[in-house]
C-alpha positions as CSV (number, residue, x, y, z in Angstrom):
1,M,0.0,-0.2,-0.1
2,Q,3.1,2.4,0.8
3,A,5.0,1.4,-2.3
4,T,1.3,2.4,-4.4
5,T,1.1,5.7,-2.4
6,S,4.7,6.9,-3.2
7,R,4.5,5.8,-7.1
8,Q,1.6,7.8,-7.2
9,V,3.2,11.1,-5.4
10,I,6.3,10.4,-7.8
11,K,3.7,10.2,-10.8
12,Y,2.1,13.6,-10.2
13,T,5.1,15.6,-8.8
14,A,6.3,14.7,-12.1
15,F,3.5,16.0,-14.0
16,L,3.3,18.8,-11.7
17,G,7.3,19.5,-12.7
18,A,6.4,18.9,-16.1
19,F,4.0,21.6,-16.3
20,L,6.1,23.9,-14.4
21,G,8.9,23.6,-16.5
22,W,6.1,24.0,-19.7
23,C,5.1,27.7,-18.1
24,L,8.4,28.8,-17.1
25,L,9.8,28.2,-20.6
26,V,6.2,30.2,-22.1
27,G,6.7,33.0,-19.5
28,Y,10.9,32.7,-20.7
29,E,9.6,33.2,-24.1
30,T,7.1,35.9,-23.3
31,L,9.7,38.0,-21.8
32,E,12.5,37.9,-24.7
33,I,9.5,38.9,-26.9
34,Y,8.5,41.6,-24.5
35,Y,12.5,42.4,-24.8
36,W,12.7,42.0,-28.7
37,T,9.8,44.6,-29.4
38,N,10.7,47.1,-27.4
39,G,14.3,47.4,-28.5
40,Q,15.6,46.2,-25.3
41,S,17.0,42.9,-26.7
42,E,20.3,43.5,-24.3
43,K,18.2,43.2,-21.3
44,G,17.9,39.1,-22.4
45,L,17.5,36.8,-19.9
46,P,20.6,33.8,-20.1
47,F,20.0,31.2,-22.3
48,F,20.7,28.4,-20.0
49,L,17.6,29.4,-18.3
50,K,15.4,28.6,-21.4
51,G,17.4,25.2,-21.7
52,L,16.8,24.3,-18.1
53,F,12.7,25.3,-18.2
54,L,12.7,23.0,-21.6
55,N,14.8,20.2,-19.8
56,L,12.4,20.6,-16.8
57,F,9.6,20.5,-18.9
58,I,10.9,16.8,-21.0
59,L,11.7,15.1,-17.6
60,G,8.7,15.9,-15.9
61,A,6.2,14.5,-18.9
62,W,9.3,11.9,-19.1
63,L,9.3,10.2,-15.6
64,F,5.0,11.1,-15.6
65,T,4.8,8.9,-18.5
66,H,7.6,6.3,-17.0
67,K,5.1,5.6,-14.2
68,S,1.8,5.3,-15.8
69,D,3.4,3.4,-18.6
70,T,4.2,0.9,-15.4
71,Q,1.5,0.9,-13.4
72,Q,-0.7,-0.3,-16.7
73,A,2.0,-2.7,-18.2
74,H,-0.1,-5.8,-16.5
75,D,-3.5,-4.9,-18.5
76,E,-1.9,-4.2,-21.5
77,D,-0.5,-6.6,-24.4
78,F,0.7,-5.7,-27.6
79,Y,-2.3,-4.8,-29.6
80,G,-3.7,-2.6,-26.7
81,R,-0.1,-0.9,-26.6
82,I,-0.2,0.2,-30.6
83,H,-4.3,1.0,-29.8
84,K,-3.1,3.5,-27.2
85,T,-0.6,4.9,-28.6
86,F,-2.7,5.7,-32.0
87,A,-5.2,7.1,-29.3
88,I,-2.8,9.4,-27.8
89,T,-1.1,10.3,-31.1
90,T,-4.8,10.9,-32.6
91,F,-5.8,13.2,-29.7
92,C,-2.4,15.3,-29.7
93,G,-2.7,15.3,-33.8
94,I,-6.7,16.9,-33.9
95,F,-5.5,19.2,-31.3
96,S,-2.8,20.8,-33.4
97,L,-4.4,20.7,-36.5
98,I,-7.4,22.5,-34.6
99,L,-4.6,25.1,-33.3
100,R,-3.3,25.4,-36.6
101,G,-6.8,26.0,-38.2
102,M,-7.1,28.6,-35.5
103,L,-3.7,30.4,-36.6
104,W,-4.8,29.9,-40.4
105,M,-8.2,31.7,-40.3
106,T,-7.0,34.4,-37.9
107,S,-3.4,34.8,-38.9
108,R,-3.3,38.3,-38.7
109,F,-4.8,38.5,-34.9
110,W,-2.5,36.3,-34.1
111,L,0.7,37.7,-36.0
112,E,-0.4,41.1,-33.8
113,H,-0.5,39.5,-30.6
114,I,2.9,37.5,-30.7
115,F,3.0,36.7,-26.9
116,L,-0.5,34.8,-27.6
117,Y,1.3,33.0,-30.9
118,N,4.2,32.2,-28.4
119,V,1.6,30.1,-26.4
120,L,0.3,28.3,-29.7
121,Y,3.7,27.7,-30.6
122,H,4.8,25.7,-26.8
123,L,1.3,24.1,-27.0
124,D,2.2,22.6,-30.2
125,L,6.0,21.8,-28.9
126,A,4.5,20.1,-25.6
127,L,1.8,17.7,-27.6
128,F,4.6,17.0,-29.9
129,S,7.2,15.6,-27.1
130,I,4.1,14.0,-25.2
131,F,2.9,11.7,-28.6
132,L,6.9,11.6,-29.2
133,I,7.5,10.3,-25.4
134,T,4.5,7.7,-25.1
135,M,5.4,5.8,-28.2
136,F,9.3,5.8,-26.8
137,F,7.6,3.6,-24.3
138,K,5.1,2.0,-25.8
139,W,7.8,0.4,-28.4
140,R,10.2,-0.3,-25.2
141,H,8.1,-3.1,-24.5
142,M,7.7,-4.3,-27.5
143,I,11.7,-4.3,-28.5
144,L,12.5,-5.9,-24.8
145,Y,10.0,-8.9,-25.3
146,K,11.9,-11.8,-25.5
147,S,15.2,-9.9,-25.9
148,N,18.4,-11.3,-25.5
149,R,20.8,-9.9,-22.4
150,L,23.1,-7.9,-25.7
151,N,20.1,-5.9,-26.8
152,R,19.0,-4.9,-23.1
153,R,22.4,-4.0,-22.6
154,I,22.2,-1.7,-26.3
155,W,18.9,-0.5,-24.8
156,R,20.0,0.7,-21.3
157,G,22.7,2.6,-23.1
158,F,20.5,4.0,-25.7
159,Y,18.0,5.1,-23.1
160,T,20.9,6.6,-20.9
161,L,22.8,8.8,-23.8
162,L,19.0,10.3,-24.7
163,L,18.6,11.5,-21.2
164,I,22.1,12.7,-21.7
165,S,21.5,14.5,-24.3
166,T,19.5,16.9,-23.3
167,V,22.3,18.8,-21.2
168,M,23.1,20.3,-25.2
169,H,19.7,22.2,-24.2
170,L,21.9,24.4,-21.9
171,A,23.6,26.2,-24.5
172,R,22.7,28.3,-27.7
173,P,23.0,26.1,-30.6
174,Q,25.8,27.8,-32.0
175,Q,28.0,27.3,-28.8
176,V,27.5,23.7,-29.8
177,P,30.0,22.5,-31.9
178,P,28.2,20.9,-35.1
179,L,30.5,18.1,-34.8
180,L,29.9,16.9,-31.3
181,S,26.6,16.8,-32.2
182,L,26.5,15.2,-35.2
183,L,29.1,12.7,-33.4
184,L,26.0,12.3,-30.7
185,L,23.4,11.9,-33.2
186,V,25.6,9.2,-35.1
187,V,26.3,7.2,-31.9
188,L,22.1,7.4,-31.2
189,I,21.3,5.7,-34.4
190,I,23.9,3.1,-34.2
191,G,22.7,2.4,-30.9
192,F,18.9,2.3,-31.5
193,L,19.4,0.7,-35.2
194,P,20.0,-3.2,-33.6
195,L,16.7,-2.5,-31.7
196,V,14.1,-1.5,-34.7
197,V,14.5,-5.0,-35.9
198,N,13.1,-6.9,-32.5
199,L,9.4,-7.7,-34.0
200,K,9.5,-11.0,-32.2
201,W,6.0,-9.6,-30.8
202,I,4.0,-9.6,-34.7
203,A,3.9,-13.6,-34.1
204,I,1.1,-13.4,-31.5
205,L,-1.0,-10.9,-32.6
206,S,-3.6,-12.2,-34.5
207,Y,-5.0,-11.8,-38.0
208,Q,-7.9,-9.0,-37.2
209,H,-5.1,-7.3,-34.9
210,K,-2.7,-7.2,-37.8
211,L,-5.3,-5.6,-40.1
212,N,-5.8,-2.8,-37.5
213,S,-2.3,-2.9,-36.3
214,L,-1.6,-1.2,-39.9
215,A,-4.8,1.0,-40.1
216,Y,-3.4,2.5,-36.4
217,L,0.5,2.9,-37.2
218,G,0.4,4.4,-40.6
219,I,-2.0,7.2,-39.0
220,T,0.3,7.3,-36.2
221,L,3.6,7.6,-38.4
222,L,1.5,10.2,-41.0
223,I,0.3,12.4,-37.4
224,Q,4.2,12.7,-36.9
225,S,5.1,13.8,-40.0
226,Y,2.5,16.4,-39.7
227,F,3.8,17.1,-36.2
228,V,7.5,17.3,-37.8
229,Y,6.5,20.0,-40.5
230,E,4.2,21.6,-38.3
231,I,6.8,22.8,-35.7
232,L,9.3,23.0,-38.5
233,S,7.6,26.0,-40.1
234,Y,6.8,28.0,-37.4
235,Q,9.8,29.7,-38.1
236,Q,8.8,30.5,-41.5
237,I,5.1,32.1,-41.0
238,G,4.2,35.4,-41.3
239,T,5.7,38.5,-41.3
240,D,8.7,40.1,-41.0
241,R,8.3,40.7,-37.7
242,I,7.4,36.9,-37.0
243,E,10.7,36.0,-38.7
244,E,12.2,38.6,-36.1
245,V,10.5,36.3,-33.1
246,S,11.6,33.4,-34.6
247,T,14.9,33.6,-33.7
248,L,13.4,33.0,-29.8
249,I,11.6,30.0,-31.0
250,T,12.9,26.5,-29.0
251,N,15.0,25.3,-32.6
252,L,14.2,21.5,-32.6
253,E,16.5,21.3,-36.1
254,R,19.9,21.3,-33.6
255,S,18.4,19.6,-30.8
256,V,20.1,15.7,-30.7
257,F,17.7,14.6,-27.9
258,F,14.7,15.2,-30.0
259,I,16.3,14.6,-33.6
260,G,17.1,10.9,-31.9
261,L,13.4,10.7,-30.1
262,Y,12.0,11.1,-33.5
263,L,14.3,9.1,-35.6
264,F,13.8,6.1,-33.4
265,T,10.1,6.1,-32.6
266,A,9.5,6.7,-36.5
267,L,12.0,4.2,-37.6
268,Y,10.4,1.4,-35.2
269,G,6.8,2.4,-36.1
270,L,8.0,2.0,-40.3
271,S,9.9,-1.1,-39.2
272,A,6.3,-2.7,-37.5
273,F,4.4,-1.4,-40.4
274,F,5.9,-3.2,-42.6
275,A,7.0,-6.2,-40.8
276,I,3.0,-6.6,-40.3
277,L,2.4,-5.9,-43.9
278,F,4.5,-8.7,-45.0
279,N,3.3,-11.0,-42.3
280,L,-0.5,-10.2,-43.6
281,P,-0.7,-13.0,-46.2
282,T,0.6,-16.1,-43.9
283,A,-1.3,-14.7,-40.8
284,S,-4.7,-16.3,-41.3
285,V,-2.8,-19.7,-41.9
286,F,-0.5,-19.3,-38.8
287,E,-3.8,-18.2,-36.8
288,K,-5.6,-21.1,-37.8
289,K,-2.7,-23.5,-37.2
290,M,-3.1,-22.0,-33.8
291,G,-6.5,-22.4,-33.3
292,E,-6.0,-26.3,-34.0
293,L,-2.9,-25.9,-31.2
294,D,-5.3,-24.2,-29.0
295,K,-7.9,-27.1,-29.3
296,V,-5.9,-29.6,-28.2
297,Q,-4.5,-27.9,-25.5
298,Q,-8.3,-27.7,-24.6
299,L,-8.7,-31.3,-25.0
300,S,-5.6,-31.5,-22.9
301,A,-7.0,-29.2,-20.0
302,A,-10.5,-31.2,-20.0
303,I,-9.9,-33.6,-17.1
304,S,-8.5,-31.2,-14.8
305,G,-11.1,-28.6,-15.6
306,G,-14.2,-30.5,-14.8
307,D,-15.1,-31.3,-18.3
308,N,-17.3,-34.7,-19.1
309,E,-17.4,-36.8,-21.6
310,Q,-19.9,-35.3,-24.0
311,Q,-18.5,-32.2,-23.8
312,I,-15.0,-33.7,-25.2
313,Y,-17.3,-35.3,-28.0
314,R,-19.0,-31.9,-28.5
315,L,-15.6,-30.1,-28.6
316,L,-14.4,-32.5,-31.1
317,L,-17.6,-32.3,-33.6
318,N,-17.2,-28.8,-33.6
319,S,-13.1,-28.5,-33.7
320,A,-13.3,-31.2,-36.8
321,Q,-15.9,-29.1,-38.6
322,Q,-13.6,-25.8,-38.3
323,I,-10.6,-27.4,-39.2
324,L,-11.8,-29.4,-42.2
325,G,-14.6,-27.1,-43.1
326,T,-17.0,-29.9,-43.1
327,D,-21.1,-29.5,-43.9
328,A,-21.9,-32.1,-41.4
329,A,-20.5,-34.7,-38.8
330,W,-21.1,-37.4,-35.6
331,I,-19.5,-39.5,-32.9
332,E,-20.7,-43.0,-32.7
333,V,-19.8,-43.8,-29.2
334,E,-19.3,-47.3,-27.7
335,D,-20.6,-49.1,-24.9
336,Q,-23.4,-46.1,-25.0
337,E,-27.4,-46.4,-24.7
338,D,-27.5,-42.9,-27.2
339,K,-24.7,-43.9,-29.6
340,L,-24.6,-40.6,-31.7
341,I,-23.6,-37.8,-31.2
342,L,-24.6,-35.5,-34.3
343,H,-23.9,-32.2,-35.3
344,N,-25.2,-30.6,-38.2
345,I,-27.2,-33.7,-39.2
346,S,-30.8,-35.4,-38.6
347,Y,-31.0,-38.6,-36.8
348,E,-32.4,-40.6,-39.2
349,K,-29.8,-39.2,-42.0
350,A,-26.8,-40.2,-39.8
351,L,-28.6,-43.4,-39.4
352,R,-28.6,-44.4,-43.2
353,Y,-25.6,-43.2,-43.7
354,Q,-23.9,-45.4,-40.3
355,R,-25.6,-48.6,-41.8
356,G,-23.5,-48.3,-45.4
357,L,-20.6,-47.3,-43.3
358,E,-21.0,-50.7,-41.6
359,L,-22.3,-52.7,-44.2
360,K,-19.0,-51.7,-46.3
361,N,-16.7,-52.4,-43.2
362,L,-18.1,-55.8,-42.9
363,H,-17.0,-56.4,-45.8
364,S,-13.4,-54.8,-45.9
365,Q,-10.3,-57.1,-44.6
366,D,-8.6,-53.1,-43.6
367,D,-7.5,-52.5,-40.0
368,P,-10.5,-52.2,-37.9
369,F,-8.3,-49.3,-36.5
370,K,-7.3,-47.5,-39.6
371,A,-9.0,-43.9,-40.9
372,R,-11.0,-44.7,-44.0
373,K,-12.4,-42.2,-46.7
374,F,-15.6,-43.1,-48.6
375,Q,-17.6,-41.5,-51.6
376,A,-21.4,-42.0,-51.1
377,K,-21.8,-43.9,-54.7
378,Q,-19.2,-46.4,-52.6
379,L,-22.0,-47.2,-50.0
380,F,-25.3,-47.1,-51.7
381,E,-27.2,-48.3,-54.5
382,T,-28.9,-45.2,-54.9
383,P,-27.8,-43.1,-57.4
384,T,-25.7,-40.1,-55.7
385,T,-27.4,-37.2,-57.1
386,Q,-29.9,-37.9,-54.5
387,M,-27.6,-38.3,-51.5
388,E,-26.5,-34.6,-50.0
389,Y,-22.9,-35.8,-48.7
390,H,-20.8,-37.1,-51.4
391,S,-17.6,-37.3,-49.2
392,L,-16.9,-39.4,-46.0
393,L,-14.3,-39.6,-43.7
394,S,-14.2,-42.3,-41.0
395,I,-11.9,-42.1,-38.1
396,P,-11.8,-44.6,-34.9
397,L,-11.5,-42.7,-31.8
398,E,-8.8,-45.7,-30.0
399,N,-6.5,-45.8,-27.4
400,Q,-3.4,-48.6,-26.8
401,R,-6.1,-50.6,-29.6
402,Q,-8.7,-50.1,-27.1
403,R,-12.0,-48.6,-29.6
404,L,-13.7,-45.9,-27.9
405,G,-15.9,-44.8,-30.6
406,T,-15.8,-43.7,-34.8
407,L,-15.4,-39.8,-36.0
408,V,-17.4,-39.8,-38.8
409,L,-17.1,-36.3,-41.2
410,L,-19.3,-35.3,-44.2
411,K,-19.1,-33.1,-46.9
412,R,-21.6,-32.1,-50.1
413,Q,-18.7,-32.1,-52.6
414,E,-16.9,-35.3,-54.3
415,N,-13.3,-36.4,-53.5
416,A,-13.5,-33.9,-50.5
417,F,-11.0,-35.7,-48.2
418,D,-7.2,-36.1,-49.2
419,G,-4.4,-37.4,-47.2
420,L,-3.1,-33.9,-46.1
421,A,-6.7,-33.6,-44.0
422,L,-6.4,-36.6,-42.5
423,A,-2.6,-35.7,-41.5
424,T,-4.1,-32.4,-40.3
425,L,-6.7,-34.3,-38.2
426,H,-5.0,-36.8,-36.7
427,P,-2.7,-35.8,-34.2
428,F,-5.6,-33.9,-32.8
429,V,-8.3,-37.0,-32.9
430,S,-5.0,-38.8,-31.0
431,Q,-5.2,-36.5,-28.3
432,A,-8.8,-36.5,-28.2
433,S,-8.6,-40.6,-27.5
434,V,-6.2,-40.0,-25.2
435,T,-8.4,-37.6,-23.3
436,L,-11.4,-39.7,-23.6
437,H,-9.5,-42.8,-22.2
438,N,-8.3,-41.0,-20.0
439,F,-11.7,-39.8,-18.7
440,K,-13.0,-43.2,-18.9
441,L,-10.2,-44.2,-15.7
442,L,-11.0,-41.3,-13.8
443,A,-14.8,-41.8,-14.2
444,E,-13.6,-45.3,-12.7
445,A,-11.5,-44.5,-10.4
446,V,-14.0,-41.7,-9.0
447,K,-16.7,-44.4,-9.2
448,V,-14.2,-46.7,-7.3
449,Q,-13.7,-44.0,-4.6
450,Q,-17.2,-42.8,-4.5
451,Y,-18.4,-46.5,-3.6
452,K,-15.3,-46.7,-0.8
453,N,-16.6,-43.6,0.8
454,E,-20.1,-44.2,0.9
455,L,-19.2,-47.5,2.5
456,E,-17.0,-46.3,5.0
457,L,-20.0,-44.0,5.8
458,A,-22.7,-47.0,5.7
459,R,-20.2,-49.0,8.3
460,K,-20.2,-45.7,10.6
461,V,-23.9,-45.3,10.5
462,K,-24.2,-49.3,11.3
463,N,-21.6,-49.1,14.1
464,R,-23.5,-46.4,15.2
465,L,-27.0,-48.0,15.6
466,L,-25.5,-51.2,17.7
467,P,-25.7,-50.4,21.4
468,K,-22.8,-48.8,22.9
469,R,-22.7,-51.0,26.4
470,L,-24.7,-54.1,27.3
471,E,-26.1,-55.1,31.0
472,Q,-23.8,-56.1,33.5
473,N,-25.8,-57.7,36.7
474,E,-25.5,-60.0,39.3
475,A,-28.1,-62.2,37.1
476,F,-26.0,-62.9,34.4
477,D,-22.9,-61.2,32.0
478,I,-23.6,-60.0,28.4
479,F,-20.6,-59.7,25.5
480,A,-21.2,-59.0,22.2
481,L,-18.2,-59.6,19.7
482,T,-19.3,-58.0,15.7
483,G,-16.9,-57.2,12.9
484,S,-16.7,-56.2,9.4
485,S,-16.3,-57.7,5.8
486,S,-15.2,-55.7,3.0
487,E,-18.8,-55.2,2.3
488,V,-21.2,-53.2,4.9
489,G,-23.5,-56.4,6.2
490,G,-26.6,-56.6,8.1
491,D,-25.8,-57.8,11.4
492,Y,-27.3,-56.4,14.1
493,Y,-28.1,-56.9,18.6
494,D,-30.1,-54.7,20.7
495,F,-30.6,-54.9,24.5
496,Y,-33.7,-53.7,26.3
497,Q,-34.4,-54.2,30.1
498,V,-38.4,-54.2,31.0
499,N,-38.2,-54.2,34.3
500,P,-36.0,-55.0,37.2
501,T,-36.3,-58.9,36.6
502,K,-37.0,-59.2,32.5
503,Y,-34.7,-58.1,30.1
504,V,-35.1,-58.7,26.0
505,V,-32.6,-59.2,24.0
506,M,-31.8,-59.7,20.3
507,I,-30.0,-60.4,16.9
508,A,-30.7,-60.1,13.5
509,D,-29.1,-60.0,10.1
510,V,-30.4,-58.1,7.0
511,A,-30.0,-60.0,3.7
512,G,-27.5,-58.4,1.2
513,H,-24.4,-56.0,1.2
514,G,-23.6,-52.7,0.5
515,T,-24.5,-48.6,1.7
516,S,-28.0,-49.4,1.7
517,V,-28.0,-52.5,4.7
518,A,-27.0,-49.7,6.9
519,F,-29.8,-47.8,6.3
520,Y,-32.2,-51.3,6.6
521,V,-30.4,-51.9,9.5
522,A,-31.5,-48.5,11.1
523,Q,-35.2,-49.5,10.1
524,V,-35.0,-53.0,11.7
525,K,-34.0,-50.6,15.0
526,G,-36.3,-48.2,14.8
527,V,-38.8,-51.1,14.9
528,F,-37.6,-52.6,17.6
529,Q,-37.4,-49.7,20.0
530,S,-40.8,-48.8,19.5
531,L,-42.1,-52.5,19.6
532,V,-40.2,-53.6,22.7
533,Q,-41.5,-51.0,25.0
534,M,-45.3,-52.6,24.9
535,D,-43.7,-56.0,26.5
536,L,-44.9,-58.2,23.9
537,A,-44.7,-61.9,23.5
538,P,-41.7,-63.3,21.1
539,D,-44.2,-64.8,18.5
540,L,-46.3,-61.3,18.7
541,F,-43.4,-59.0,18.4
542,M,-42.1,-61.0,15.7
543,E,-45.6,-60.4,14.4
544,Y,-46.0,-56.8,14.3
545,A,-42.2,-56.7,13.9
546,N,-43.3,-58.1,10.3
547,I,-46.4,-55.8,9.7
548,A,-43.9,-52.6,10.1
549,L,-41.0,-54.1,7.9
550,S,-43.0,-55.1,5.1
551,S,-44.1,-51.8,4.8
552,C,-41.1,-50.1,4.7
553,L,-38.7,-52.2,3.2
554,E,-38.2,-53.1,-0.4
555,R,-39.4,-56.5,-1.5
556,G,-36.6,-59.1,-1.0
557,I,-35.2,-57.3,1.5
558,F,-35.8,-59.8,4.5
559,V,-34.3,-60.5,7.6
560,S,-33.5,-62.9,10.1
561,A,-33.8,-62.6,13.8
562,T,-34.2,-64.1,16.9
563,Y,-36.0,-62.2,19.7
564,L,-35.3,-63.6,23.5
565,T,-37.1,-62.3,27.1
566,I,-35.4,-63.6,30.0
567,D,-36.9,-63.2,33.3
568,T,-34.6,-64.0,36.1
569,E,-36.4,-64.1,38.6
570,K,-38.4,-67.2,37.6
571,K,-34.8,-68.2,35.4
572,S,-37.3,-68.8,32.3
573,I,-36.0,-67.8,28.2
574,Y,-38.9,-67.2,26.0
575,Q,-37.3,-67.9,22.5
576,A,-38.9,-66.7,18.8
577,R,-36.8,-67.1,16.1
578,A,-37.6,-66.0,12.4
579,G,-35.4,-67.7,10.2
580,H,-32.4,-66.9,11.9
581,C,-29.5,-69.4,13.2
582,P,-30.5,-71.6,15.8
583,T,-29.5,-70.4,19.1
584,I,-26.9,-72.5,21.0
585,F,-27.3,-73.1,24.7
586,Y,-24.7,-74.6,27.0
587,K,-25.9,-76.3,29.8
588,N,-23.3,-76.6,32.4
589,L,-25.1,-79.4,34.5
590,D,-24.7,-82.0,31.7
591,Y,-21.8,-80.1,29.9
592,Q,-23.3,-80.1,26.9
593,T,-25.1,-77.8,24.0
594,E,-28.3,-78.0,22.7
595,L,-29.9,-76.3,19.4
596,W,-32.8,-74.0,20.0
597,E,-34.6,-74.1,16.6
598,G,-38.2,-74.0,16.7
599,K,-40.3,-72.8,13.5
600,G,-40.0,-69.2,12.5
601,L,-40.2,-67.3,8.9
602,G,-37.9,-64.7,8.0
603,L,-39.3,-61.0,8.8
604,N,-40.4,-59.4,5.0
605,I,-40.9,-62.5,3.1
606,L,-44.5,-63.2,3.5
607,K,-46.3,-59.6,3.5
608,S,-50.0,-61.0,4.9
609,N,-51.7,-61.6,8.4
610,L,-51.1,-65.1,7.4
611,Y,-47.2,-64.3,8.9
612,N,-48.7,-65.6,12.8
613,Q,-48.8,-69.3,11.6
614,H,-45.2,-69.3,10.8
615,I,-44.5,-68.0,13.9
616,E,-44.0,-69.8,17.3
617,T,-42.6,-69.2,21.0
618,T,-40.7,-71.8,22.6
619,Y,-40.0,-71.9,26.5
620,H,-36.4,-73.1,28.1
621,E,-34.7,-72.6,31.5
622,F,-31.6,-72.0,32.9
623,E,-29.4,-72.5,36.0
624,E,-26.0,-70.9,36.6
625,E,-23.0,-70.9,34.4
626,D,-25.2,-72.0,31.6
627,I,-24.1,-69.7,28.6
628,L,-26.1,-69.0,26.0
629,L,-24.7,-67.8,22.1
630,L,-26.0,-65.9,19.3
631,Y,-24.7,-65.3,16.4
632,T,-25.0,-64.5,12.8
633,D,-24.1,-66.6,9.6
634,G,-20.7,-65.1,8.9
635,I,-19.4,-67.4,11.3
636,I,-20.8,-70.7,10.4
637,E,-20.9,-70.1,6.1
638,A,-17.1,-69.2,6.7
639,R,-14.7,-71.3,4.5
640,N,-12.2,-73.1,3.9
641,P,-10.1,-71.9,1.3
642,V,-9.0,-75.4,0.4
643,S,-12.0,-77.5,0.4
644,G,-14.5,-75.1,0.2
645,E,-16.1,-76.6,3.5
646,E,-18.5,-74.1,5.8
647,Y,-17.4,-74.0,9.2
648,G,-20.8,-75.3,10.3
649,T,-22.6,-75.5,13.7
650,E,-21.5,-78.4,14.9
651,R,-18.1,-76.8,14.9
652,L,-19.5,-73.9,16.9
653,R,-20.6,-76.2,19.6
654,E,-17.6,-77.5,20.1
655,V,-15.6,-74.7,20.6
656,L,-18.3,-73.2,23.1
657,T,-17.9,-76.6,25.1
658,D,-13.9,-76.9,24.9
659,S,-13.8,-72.8,25.9
660,V,-16.7,-72.7,28.7
661,H,-13.9,-73.0,31.5
662,C,-12.7,-69.2,30.5
663,S,-13.6,-67.0,33.1
664,A,-14.4,-64.0,30.6
665,L,-16.9,-64.1,28.0
666,Q,-14.5,-62.0,26.1
667,Q,-12.1,-64.7,25.9
668,I,-14.7,-67.5,24.7
669,A,-15.5,-65.1,21.8
670,E,-11.5,-64.6,20.9
671,T,-11.0,-68.3,21.2
672,I,-14.4,-69.0,18.9
673,L,-13.0,-66.0,16.7
674,A,-9.7,-67.5,16.5
675,N,-10.8,-71.0,15.5
676,V,-13.0,-69.8,12.6
677,N,-10.2,-67.8,11.3
678,D,-7.8,-70.9,11.5
679,F,-10.4,-72.8,9.6
680,T,-10.1,-70.3,7.3
681,D,-6.4,-69.7,7.1
682,D,-6.9,-66.4,7.9
683,V,-8.7,-65.4,4.5
684,D,-11.2,-62.4,5.3
685,F,-14.7,-62.6,5.8
686,K,-16.9,-62.0,3.2
687,D,-19.8,-61.1,5.4
688,D,-20.3,-59.4,8.9
689,Y,-20.2,-61.8,12.1
690,T,-21.2,-61.2,15.5
691,L,-20.9,-63.2,18.7
692,L,-23.3,-62.4,21.9
693,L,-22.9,-64.5,24.5
694,I,-25.0,-64.6,28.2
695,R,-23.5,-66.6,31.1
696,F,-26.1,-67.0,33.7
697,F,-24.9,-66.5,37.6
């Protein structure tokens, strides 16, 4: 912020300095004219003051223009600089012409009022100086564009020497040796000659900008020539009185600074004018090639820019049409329902030509990945006079011998496509094919990542649906161990205390895997928590649950479940099993396990009021140190990778019997899980698994 303020202060201080210098110069000349007209020429002011005021004006205008140009440098391109130079030059020229018109129409008035004539002259001098200095700084950017170190050194030398030459304004022209002025001027010319041929920026201009620049430069050079004539003619205007005064006018004919500045700006302007003129015939071809490269770059940037495949196909069609000037085109996309993407052709016409191409390719022995050109009479038996398009070019879109589609271009005239057209389009089509192939890979990668993210979210949702802690009391101990497969499964368990001596335990498994299962589990949890508070008998609970889930789950999504009510006072258990794995009960008194099965149909299989005929409640009793094991099919359906045999219920019963001596239920669960892992050679589970154990005291 401070740097910007400082630059603004310097800029406007320079402007004030230039204005002050011009006013002092006009004042100096006014006094000189006064002394001359009153015959007191011997009282003239020191001449070096005139040079000092002129230099103050020049350097102020120089510094102001330099600061203004530096501020605008980032916002202006080369065409913008030419246009800006033209605008300032035109303004100065029109202003000068107005002054010239006033002088011509009322010459006698101005000649009789010499002081006003002096002001007019110095206004013209100021305008001439301003547009020369403006051109100097605009040309500087163009000269230094992609310049080498030597050219930059030459420029700095020329720049410095030009400013040094202003010192000669402090002496009268007669006091400066002509040889010195000539030598300094020759050095300046030799200095800037290598610079005026640095025109690399012209290649950047578009064809239209080149045309406009020719006009701008031509007008600028004409106005520049006019100013030279105008400034030099002031000393030849009018009567003897004016001739008398003309000796007091600033003599630019002997100013090395103005001559050097004029020659440099004029020669560079001429050099640019003729270079653009000679470059114009090839500009349209070059611009076309640049357009082709730009299209390829757009395709390359499509992936990072977030475009989709349809946009790439459209860009390919439009660009191919621009490059070859085709009348119509289409792209046939592989592995897509809406196969044809059309450009300037109806679907019916495209389909007709496509069938002809397919029939021709069917009998062809050529490489299917090779571009081919056809005449309409080769494809159809119909007379070609009835066909709108007579030339076709078929170009496969492929990458690594994988076909992505086919680009078909059509023209109305016959034999419209040649080898040059194909060579022009080939790199473009190749780049498009690579881009499309990358898009497919990117889309697949995005889908995989998106699925992983959804899977992780579903896993988190499902885990939050499970109870954070299970009841621990004097009547029994309870522990659950659950795990996930690579896919999200539908295992669910829950616990609820009805009263101080009555508890409900439920375990369920929603069929299926993936992200949607987590939401089905959420619905099962909602049903459980709504119905469990009603203290229903297990079979009635299952009946109501079936009605509720039938209304909210899709057909084909069924739920297996086991629902237990435990009465610790009566030491009894009531169970209803809806298609779930049989409960394993270890009876400590007999050191044996038994299966609690009972009749039961899975939930959401039968959507009718007859479900109560397919479910029953079974009654059981327990004693101290008896153990109850609830589990899901992820345990018993785990397979041995060699034999393909399932783990099964019997192995689970045996491991439970062998591990009941463990004091903690967690140890029993971990022992069972370790045995399953040994059986499967530590192959990952294909389904979620859950073990829920209860030990009675």
